[in-house]
N, C-alpha and C positions, 0 to 999 in steps of 0.2 A: 329616506334611509330608515331601516327598522332598528329596534332596540339592540339586538345582538351585534349588529354592525357598529353601532355607536359605542357600545361597551367595549368592543374589540379595539376601536380607535383609542379609547382611554387606556386599555391594557398595553397597546403599542406605543403609548405616550405621543400620539399624533397630535399635532397642533389643530387638526380639524375636529377633534373630539368635542371641545367646548362649543364652537359655533354650531355644530350639528345638534348637540343636546339643547342649546339655547333656541335654535330654530324650531325644534319639535316641541319642547316643553317650557320654553320661556314664558309664554303667556299664562300657562297653568301655574307655574311657580310664582310668577308676579302677582297673580290674583290671590294666592295664599298669603304672600308677604303683605300685600296691600290691605287685606282684611284684618290681619293680625296686628300690624303696626300702625295703620291708618295715617301714615306719613309717606308720601311718594319718595322722598329722599332716603328715609330709613329703609323702605321696601327695596329700593334700587341697590342700596349698599348690601342689604341682606342677600339679594339675588346674586350679586357678584361673589359674595362669600359662599353661596351655594355651589357655584361652578368651581371655585377653588377647593372646597371641601370634597366635591365629587372627584376632582382631579387627584387629590391626595389620598382618597379612600379607595379608589378603584384597584390599585394593585392587590389589596387584600380582599376586596369584595368583587363579586361578579354577579350583579343583580340580574335576575331573569326579566323583570319588568322595570324598566328604567323610570317611567313616570312616577309610580308610587315611591320609589327610592329617592328621587330628586325632591318630590313633594315632602317627604318625611325630613330630609335634610333641611329644606327651607323652613319648615315648621319649627324644628329644633333650634335653628339659628335665631329665628324670630323670638321664640320663647326665652332663649338665653339672653338676648338683647333686652327684653322686657324685664326679666328678673334682675339683670345686672344694673339697669338704670333705675328700677323701682319707680318708674314714672307714673304719675297720675293723670297727666294730660294725654291727649290724642288716643284715648280708649285703652291705654295700657292696663289699667286696673280691671277693666271689664274682661280683657283677654285672659289675665291671670285667674280671674274668678271662674272662668269656664273650666280650667284645668283643676282648680281646687275642688270643684263639684265632683269630678271623677275620682279624686283622691280618696273620698269616702268609700268608693267601691273597691279600690285597689289597696286600701289601707291594710297593713298587716301582711301583705303578700311579699314574698321574697323577690327582689328584682332579678329577672333572669340573667344569669351570668354567661350563658353560652348561647350561641346563635341558634342551635336546635331548639332550646327552650323558648327563645323569642319567637321563632317561627310557629311553634305549637300554640303559644299564647295568641299570636296574631290569627292563626287558623280558628281558634276557639271564638275569638271576637268576630271574625268573619262569619262563622256559622250562626252566631247570635244575631248579627245584623241581617243575614239572609232570612232568618226565621221571623223577623219582625214584620208587622203590617207596614204597608208602604208609608203611611202617615207618620208612624212612630220612627221608622228608619230615616225619613226625611228630616224630622225634627232633631233626631240624635246627631245625624251627620252635620246638619246646619250649625248646631251648637258646638259639637266637640271636634269636628274636623275643620269647618270653616270659621268657627269662633264668632258666629253672629250673635248680636245681642238678642235677648228674649223678645223684646218689643218688635224687632225687625222680623223675627221668625213668625210671630203672631200675625203681623201685617202681611207678610208674603203668603202665608197659608190661609189667611182670612178667618182666623179664629181668635179667641180671647187670650190674653196674657195668662190668665189663670189656667186655661186648658194646656198651654204650652208648658208652664211650670209643673203642673200635675203629671202630664205625660212624660216629661223628662225625668221627674223623680221616680215614677213607677218603672220607667225603662232602665234607669240606673240600678234599681233594686232587682229587676229581672236579670240584668247582667251580673250583678253580684251573686245572685243565687246560682246562675249557670256556672260561673267561675268557681264557686265553692263545690258544686257537684262534680266538676271536672278536676278538682284538687289543685286549682291555681291560687286559691286563697287559703 
């Protein structure tokens, strides 16, 4: 079943909507939750919350691409859980550190209040990512989308920890410059 059909099931409030979404995107959302929370029980609970949040949000939203929409819901729920518990075990502090690193780039920016502004900001970040060299993009997404620790990124890419840190710092600065040039900061 394709995304528009699944979204239509949500809009019709069909009981098939959640099982279809879970069948198509369950492993994707589970991998996001598992990487961020590092606890199978917490990840599973967050995944269940994702389906509930999707069910409750669909009457107001009609996402064109369901995968990124569900992935974003999963990440938000995981980050809320980490912030709320303020835990130091199971990698929670590492995950929060990932997002604190990006705060310096977005510091001082006004949080977009309307959906159109959010889409424009997302498009600007998408353009930024598309313009990056493959290695930079891989490191950036591994760190800021998947929340991987710096040491794991270095190991997976076969480079030094220092190179990963430097590349991510420079990439954040590039993003900050681009967002300033496009008046998002």
